[in-house]
MIDO-15980 format. One line per field, with one value per residue (C-alpha): y, x, z; residue in three letters. Coordinates in steps of 0.001 Angstrom, whole numbers, plus 524288, in hexadecimal, padded with zeros to 5 digits. Each point is the difference from the previous one (the first is absolute). Layout:
MIDO-15980
c2 c(Y,...)
c1 c(X,...)
c3 c(Z,...)
aa c(ALA,...)
END
This chain:
MIDO-15980
c2 c(BD8CE,80455,8074B,7F43B,7F6AF,80BB9,801CC,7F02C,7FEEA,80797,7F575,7F442,7F6FA,8022A,8033F,7F0CC,7FAAA,807FB,7F90E,7F1D3,8014C,80659,7F457,7F5F3,804AE,7FF17,7F221,7FE3E,806C3,7F557,7F433,805CD,7FD42,7F139,7F7AE,7F4B5,7F4B6,7F84E,80942,80734,80D72,804D8,7F4A6,802FD,80F82,7FCE8,7F567,806C6,80C98,7F7BA,7F832,80A79,80C75,80B68,7F990,7FCC3,80E55,800E7,7F4A8,80474,80D66,7FB4B,7F70D,80968,7F7FD,7F505,7F888,8036D,7FC73,7F435,80177,7F9ED,80B52,7FC18,80238,809BC,806A2,7FB88,7F2FC,80662,80A88,7F77E,7F776,80CE6,8035E,7F11C,8008A,80C5F,7FBD2,7F3E0,80735,8039D,7F62A,7F3C4,80333,7FB19,808F8,80C3E,7FCAA,80084,80CE1,804E9,7FAD8,809C7,7FE12,7F15E,7FF39,80729,7F7ED,7F40A,80513,80222,7F5D4,7F86D,80BB5,7F9F2,7F181,803C3,80637,7F6D8,7F721,808BC,800A7,7F2B6,7FE49,80C2E,7F98F,7F451,80419,80932,7F1EC,7F7B6,80CBA,80000,7F0E3,80002,80B8D,7F93A,80BE3,7F9B1,7F953,7F6A1,7F4C8,7F951,80099,805CC,80B50,80330,7FD90,80B0C,80982,80039,7FD66,80B27,806DB,8005D,80139,80C1E,80524,7FB4C,808B8,80CA8,7FC57,7FFD2,80C7B,8086D,7FC94,8019A,80F73,7FFEC,7FE3A,805C7,80977,80A3F,7FE0A,7F254,7F7A9,7F995,80CC3,805B0,7F2E6,801E4,80D5D,7FF8F,7F5FF,80815,80A5B,7F904,7FE6D,80F09,802CD,7F51E,80430,80DE0,7FC8C,7F683,80D30,80754,7F7AF,7FD12,80F6F,80853,7FBFC,801A8,80A0C,80F50,809FF,80363,7F23B,7F9DB,80ABC,7FE94,7F3E2,8019D,809C0,7F784,7F31C,80ABC,804A2,7F17D,7FC68,80B9D,7FFC4,7F110,80323,80B93,7F75B,7F490,809BB,80588,7F2B0,7FB7E,80A27,8031C,7FED3,80216,802F5,7FCFE,808EC,7F9B4,80695,7F970,8032F,80511,7F7AB,80135,7FB08,804F0,80CFA,801F0,7FEFC,7F980,7FFA0,8082F,80001,7FE2F,7F6DF,7F9AB,7F391,7FFBA,7F83A,7FD61,80458,7F508,7F6D7,7F301,80666,7F729,7F440,7FFC7,802F4,7F409,7F682,803AA,800AB,7F19D,7F9F0,80585,7F75D,7F31D,7FBF9,802B0,7F9D2,7F1F6,80191,802CE,7F49E,7F587,804FD,800DC,8045B,80AC5,803D5,8097D,8058A,7FBAB,803ED,80E66,7FD8B,7FCB7,80AE1,8083B,7FE12,80565,80BC9,8019A,80182,8091C,80E9C,7F8DC,804EA,7F315,7F92D,8064E,7F5E1,7FE6C,80BE4,7F4D0,7FB82,80CD1,802CB,7F31B,8043E,80D1F,7F8E7,7F7A8,809BD,80681,7F265,7FD29,80F02,7FD95,7F23F,803A4,80B65,7F835,7F53F,80A2F,80A8C,7FE74,80AC5,7F7E6,7FC7C,81054,803DD,7F505,80656,80D71,7FD36,7F9D6,80CAD,807D6,80721,802CF,8080F,80B83,7FF2A,7F142,7F782,7F49F,7F425,7FB17,80CC1,8030F,7F19D,80393,80D3B,7FA42,7F70D,8097B,80847,7F3E9,7FC0F,80E5B,7FEE5,7F44F,80229,80E2D,7F942,7F45B,80924,80713,7F2E6,7FC37,80BEB,80003,7F017,803DF,80A02,7F933,7F4EF,80ABD,8057A,7F209,7FBAA,80B50,80501,7F26C,8051D,7F6A2,80385,7F951,80CEA,7FFEF,80553,7F3DA,80164,80D37,7FFAE,7F570,80A49,80A42,7FB14,7F94C,80D17,80857,7F396,7FFAD,80EB6,7FE4C,7F5B4,8081F,80A2A,7F9B0,7FA12,80CD0,803D2,7F467,805E1,80DBA,7FB24,7F6D9,80BEB,80777,7F77C,7FB06,80F61)
c1 c(956E1,803EC,7F454,7F70E,804E6,7FEE2,7F209,7FFC0,8059E,7F4C7,7F93A,7FCD0,7FD50,809C3,80ADF,7FCA2,7FFE8,80EB1,80430,7FB83,807DC,80A7E,7FFB0,7FEE4,80B2F,808D1,7FBEF,8052D,80E30,8008D,7FCB9,80C76,809D4,7FB3B,808BB,7FABA,80581,80A7C,803CA,80FB5,7F9CB,80FA0,7FF72,7F33E,802B2,80AF7,7FA44,7F1D5,807C9,80868,7F3A3,7F699,8071B,7F4F5,7F46F,80707,7FF82,7F285,7FBF1,80930,7FBAF,7EF35,80228,807FC,80DA9,7F804,802FC,80FD3,7FF3B,7F6D1,7F885,7F2D0,7FA7A,8087C,7F58D,7F7AF,7F5D4,80575,7F86B,7F1E2,805F6,802A0,7F4AA,7F667,80705,7FE15,7F17C,7FE24,8053E,7F95A,7F3B2,80137,8017C,7F68E,7F32A,7FAC0,8096C,7FC86,7F0B9,80510,8067D,7F1C5,7F9DE,8002E,804B3,7FE0E,807D9,80AD8,7FFD7,80045,80B7A,80968,7FDB6,8050F,809BA,803D4,80322,80687,80896,8021B,80376,80A09,80620,80186,80727,809D4,80122,803DA,807CF,80933,80079,8040B,809E6,805BD,800CA,80993,807DA,8021F,7F897,7F81E,80333,7F389,801F9,7F71F,7F120,7FF80,80915,7F4C8,7F3BF,807BD,801E6,7F2E1,7F6B6,807FF,7FF2B,7F29E,7FA08,80880,7F9CC,7F342,7FFF9,804EB,7F415,7F7A6,8070E,7FC21,7F24D,7FF24,803DB,7F849,7F270,805A4,80AA2,80321,802A0,80084,8079B,80B1D,80299,8008C,80A24,8079B,801CA,80509,8087E,8092C,7FF04,80640,80CF0,8024D,80671,809F4,80172,8004E,80BB0,805B1,80285,80425,80A9E,803F1,7FF9C,7FF0D,807EC,80CBA,8027F,80320,7F3FD,7FDD1,8010C,7F844,7F55B,7FF2E,7FE50,7F629,7F97A,7FF42,7FAD2,7F4DE,7FD19,800CF,7F534,7F821,7FF72,7FD0B,7F593,7F950,800CA,7F813,7F594,8005E,7FC9B,7F554,7F9A2,8012B,7F2C9,7FA9C,7F133,7F785,7F424,7F2F2,7F2BD,7F4EB,7F387,7F417,7F403,7F0B1,7FA47,7F127,80128,80D70,80D4B,80C2D,80D2D,80820,80A96,80D91,8088C,80E30,8073D,80C3C,80C43,80D04,80ADB,8065A,7F4CE,804F7,808A9,80C12,7FAAF,80750,80DA7,7FEDC,7FAF8,80C38,8079E,7FCDB,7FFD4,80FA2,80267,7FA94,80B97,80867,7F66B,80002,80E17,801F1,7F597,804EA,80F65,80145,80F82,800D3,80B6A,8039D,7F447,7F660,8077F,7FE47,7F167,7FCF1,80747,7FACB,7F1F1,80395,7FCBC,80B10,80947,7F98A,80565,80EA6,80A6D,8078E,7F295,7FC7F,7FA2E,7F728,7F86E,7FA65,7F84E,7FAFB,7FC21,7F76A,7FC05,7F9C0,7F779,7FA08,7FB43,7FA3C,7FA00,7FB81,7F768,7FABC,7FC0A,7F8CE,7FB96,7F7BF,7FDE1,7F7F7,7FCFF,7F314,7FDCF,7F68D,7F703,802C0,7FB42,7F366,7FC96,80203,7F799,7F4D7,8017E,7FED0,80D89,80889,80DAD,800A0,80316,7FFFD,7F550,7F8E1,804B3,80BE3,8048E,8019F,8055C,80A75,80308,7FF2D,80ABC,80880,7FFAC,803EB,80ADF,805EA,7FF8E,803E0,80C1D,801F3,7FF8C,806E8,80A67,7FF23,7FEDC,80C93,80767,7FC25,80435,80CCB,802F3,805EB,80568,80777,80587,80370,805D1,8090F,8027D,7FBC1,7F68E,7F667,7F4BC,7F190,7F731,8011D,7F3A2,7F938,7FF96,7FA84,7F5DD,7F96A,804C3,7FA71,7F3CB,7FC50,80172,7F6C2,7F6C9,80008,7FF5B,7F463,7F982,802CB,7F8CB,7F336,7FF76,7FFC8,7F72C,7F741,7FED3,7FEE0,7F478,7FA0B,80189,7F6A3,7F5DF,80015,7FE49)
c3 c(DC099,80D47,80197,7FD45,809BC,8092C,7FF99,7FDAA,80D6B,80619,7FC07,808AC,7F834,7F692,80AE7,80276,7F243,80095,80C38,7FCA7,7F4F3,8059C,80989,7F389,7FAEE,80C76,7FD3B,7F49F,80163,80CB6,7F684,7F78E,809B2,802AC,7F5FC,7FA6F,80956,7FAE7,7F599,7FCD7,7FEE6,7FCD2,7F380,7FCA1,7FE77,7F7F1,7F826,7FC6A,7FC39,7F690,7FB19,7FE39,7FD6C,7FF85,8021E,80E33,8029B,7FB52,808F7,80AF0,7FD86,800F2,80EEF,805A4,7FEF3,805B3,7F39A,7FF39,80E8A,7FEF6,80B62,80164,7F882,7F3BE,7F6C2,80581,7F781,7F38F,7FDA4,8025E,7F744,7F52A,80365,7FF10,7F1D3,7FB7D,805D3,7F673,7F3AB,801A4,800CC,7F237,7FA8C,8087F,7FF93,80D3C,805A6,7F953,80387,80E8F,7FD84,7FB71,8099D,80C8E,80D41,7FF71,7F3E9,80555,80DAE,7F7B7,7F78B,80CC3,804E9,7F426,7FEE5,80EF0,7FAD7,7F50F,80C06,805E7,7F23C,7FCD7,80E2B,7FF90,7F274,802D4,80DCE,7F7C0,7F644,80AE2,809EA,7F35D,7FCD6,80E80,80208,7F28C,8045A,80E00,805A6,807FE,80EA1,7FFD7,7F2BA,7FA56,80018,80D64,7F97D,7F5ED,809E0,80949,7F46B,7F7B0,809C6,80A3E,7F188,7FE54,80C98,7FF81,7F2FE,803B4,80E21,7F8D0,7F8C9,8093A,8063A,7F2BA,802C7,80CD5,7FC78,7F4DB,80A04,80B4A,7FDF7,7F533,7F0C9,7F957,80A13,7F396,7FA8A,80E14,8049A,7F1E0,80172,80F40,7F9B0,7F65D,808DF,808C5,7F725,7FDB1,80D0E,7FE67,7F22E,8027E,809B1,7F611,7F70C,809BE,802AD,7F165,7FBC1,80C96,80A64,80135,7F4F4,80298,800B4,7F1AB,7FA9C,80C04,7FB4D,7F352,800E2,80A8B,7F6C1,7F2EC,80789,805EF,7F06D,7FAC7,80AAB,7FEBE,7F152,7FEC5,80C07,7F684,7F52F,80564,80201,7F4C8,7FAA4,80B71,7FD40,7F135,7F9E9,7F0C7,80179,7F506,7FF38,7FF9A,7FC26,80340,7F92A,805CC,8026B,8029A,80D10,80052,800FF,80399,7F7CB,805EC,7F981,7F95F,8089C,8004A,803DA,7FBE1,7FFB8,80898,7FA8D,807E2,7FAD3,80977,7FC45,80463,80BE9,8046D,7FA0B,7F209,80A04,808FA,7F53F,7F5C9,80D8F,80274,7F20F,7FFE8,8098F,7FEBE,7F7E0,80CF0,8082C,7F674,7FF94,80F88,8025B,7F757,804BD,7F18F,7FC73,7F5DC,7F972,7F429,7F948,8081B,80D39,7F7D4,7FCFB,80E5F,8057A,7F433,80608,80DE7,80228,808F7,7F461,7F727,7FE50,8033B,7F97C,8031A,7F9C6,7F480,7FA5A,80A72,7FAEF,7F583,80C09,8059F,7EF4E,7FF80,80ECD,7FB0F,7F4EF,809B6,807A7,7F536,7FC87,80BBE,7FFB1,7F3B4,804DA,80D5E,7FA0F,7F5DA,8084A,80C1E,7F785,7F4CC,7F6DC,7F718,80EB5,802A4,7F214,800F9,80CF5,7FB06,7F485,80819,807F0,7F4C6,8065D,7F414,7FDD7,7FA91,7F14D,8003D,7FAFA,809E4,7FFAF,7F862,7FEBB,80D38,8033D,7F3BC,8085C,80D8F,7F96E,7F916,80EC9,8072C,7F6C3,7FF93,80F62,803F8,7F874,808EE,80CA2,7FBD1,7FD61,80C76,8073F,7F9BE,80349,80F37,7FEB4,7FAF9,807EB,80CAD,7F77E,7F782,80DEA,80384,7F587,7FE3D,80E1C,805F4,807ED,80356,80519,803A2,7FC9F,7F387,7F416,803D5,80EBE,7FE62,7F560,809D7,80D20,7F92F,7F9F1,80FC8,80487,7F796,801D2,80E05,80047,7F7E8,80A55,80ABD,7FABA,7FA27,80FA0,8033E,7F732,801C4,80F50,7FC48,7F96F,809FA,80926,7F8FF,7FD5E,8106C,80218)
aa c(MET,PHE,LYS,THR,LEU,ALA,ASN,ALA,LEU,LYS,VAL,LYS,GLU,ILE,ARG,LYS,GLY,LEU,LEU,PHE,THR,PHE,PHE,ILE,LEU,ILE,VAL,CYS,ARG,LEU,GLY,ALA,GLN,ILE,PRO,VAL,PRO,GLY,VAL,ASP,THR,ALA,ALA,VAL,ARG,GLU,TYR,LEU,THR,ALA,ALA,LEU,GLY,ASP,THR,ASN,ASN,ILE,LEU,SER,THR,PHE,THR,GLY,GLY,SER,PHE,GLU,GLN,MET,SER,ILE,PHE,ALA,LEU,GLY,VAL,THR,PRO,TYR,ILE,THR,SER,SER,ILE,ILE,ILE,GLN,LEU,LEU,THR,ILE,ALA,ILE,PRO,ALA,LEU,GLU,GLU,LEU,GLN,LYS,ASP,GLY,GLU,GLU,GLY,ARG,LYS,LYS,LEU,THR,ALA,ILE,THR,ARG,TYR,VAL,THR,ILE,LEU,LEU,ALA,VAL,ILE,GLU,GLY,LEU,GLY,LEU,ALA,ILE,GLY,PHE,GLN,ARG,SER,ASN,MET,MET,TYR,ILE,LYS,GLY,ILE,LEU,GLY,TYR,LEU,VAL,VAL,ILE,ILE,THR,LEU,THR,THR,GLY,SER,ALA,PHE,ILE,MET,TRP,LEU,GLY,GLU,ARG,VAL,THR,ASP,TYR,GLY,ILE,GLY,ASN,GLY,ILE,SER,ILE,ILE,LEU,LEU,ILE,ASN,ILE,VAL,SER,ARG,MET,PRO,LYS,ASP,PHE,TYR,SER,LEU,TYR,GLU,MET,PHE,ILE,LYS,GLY,LYS,ASP,ILE,VAL,HIS,GLY,THR,ILE,ALA,ALA,VAL,ILE,ILE,LEU,SER,VAL,VAL,LEU,VAL,THR,ILE,ALA,LEU,VAL,VAL,LEU,LEU,GLN,ASP,GLY,VAL,ARG,LYS,ILE,PRO,VAL,GLN,TYR,ALA,GLN,LYS,VAL,GLN,GLY,ARG,ARG,SER,VAL,GLY,ALA,ARG,GLY,SER,HIS,ILE,PRO,LEU,LYS,VAL,ASN,THR,SER,SER,VAL,ILE,PRO,VAL,ILE,PHE,ALA,SER,SER,ILE,MET,SER,VAL,PRO,ALA,VAL,ILE,VAL,SER,PHE,PHE,ASP,ILE,LYS,THR,THR,GLY,VAL,TRP,SER,LYS,ILE,ILE,ARG,GLY,LEU,ASN,SER,ASN,TYR,TRP,PHE,ASN,PRO,ALA,TYR,PRO,TRP,ALA,ASN,VAL,GLY,LEU,ILE,LEU,TYR,ILE,LEU,LEU,VAL,ILE,PHE,PHE,ALA,TYR,PHE,TYR,THR,ALA,ILE,THR,PHE,ASN,PRO,MET,GLU,ILE,ALA,ASN,ASN,MET,LYS,LYS,SER,ASN,GLY,LEU,ILE,PRO,GLY,ILE,ARG,PRO,GLY,LYS,PRO,THR,GLN,ASP,TYR,LEU,ASN,LYS,ILE,LEU,ASN,TYR,ILE,VAL,PHE,ILE,GLY,ALA,VAL,GLY,LEU,ILE,ILE,VAL,ALA,VAL,ILE,PRO,ILE,PHE,PHE,ASN,GLY,VAL,PHE,ASN,ALA,SER,VAL,SER,PHE,GLY,GLY,THR,SER,LEU,ILE,ILE,VAL,VAL,GLY,VAL,ILE,ILE,GLU,THR,ILE,LYS,ASP,ILE,GLU,SER,LYS,MET,ILE,VAL,ARG,ASN,TYR,SER,GLY,PHE,LEU,LYS,ASP)
END
């Protein structure tokens, strides 16, 4: 990785792209420090932590703390990511969108425009929801309609500006702009988390206990990163053999290939969906100011990950079981709508391709379904382990950190894709230079 970066810095175009990306990231971090006018940020932080639980941690991580501080970039890239997922899902259900997806560059531009409009709509809805919650809880200095407008316009404009910055990085910088902004937001929270762990488990301890604590913390982080890398790089290769064809006097074909099936086919989508579903009851209770007592109070707490693995709240682990089941469900659901074994089997049949030992057509489709069901379960279990590790240490040792499994999966994935983008630019440049010579 470091060798790739060192070589990339020698190339003028890539160096300019890196500097431009760095400048945009500085703008993003500066905007994250400017609060929304008329909002009591300290009260908001307590309100969001109590109302959203683990979802608040995810949103704060994705926005680099902007959501928790309720800055002008509080919504960050989350409306854009949500919009992209919605459009991706709708392309399966709506034929018109599916046609646009297959329509090459022009279709892609139209889908991008639709994604932008949906992003703005989601930002307005989220801003309205937050404004209503803040007004009900007396966390705003500006009352009435003016207060609503200030929050909605500020948050929507901030989200649109972040989206625009991300697109500029994609066009003139390095890597995917939205992913790069998401990466820097996650990484920006890590120094604070490491310092919190230092104060909690190392500072003031004797050398022996402090060293043991440091080794344990470092080991847990490294093991989690190793699991994430394995989960991201894990691929099941299905061998495919293409039959030989005769074209004129030449024989072509008879070549071998493979279908790469990722173990973690749905990335972090199941974790995000599961966390969002789990937070809905608490959000409704907080939004309508509903008083919960007895069993209902325990149910709301049980859905909050802050109480999982906590010896003082053993009944809350029922929420953990529900969370695990939701992650597995969404792993299968998202894979089912984004990966079509029937289409692959038909395309292989048209291209005279077959899996050794498997007949073309329906048997190939059934075989792919069988393999897919197997590896999706393995990927979901790996995803659960990575996601639950920080929750376990938070519940048992009260070690609350933002760089959990979800964040690390995103960080590792973005770094790998960015390095590949840099390498591809260097290869293109080398080919261009060769052709000029």
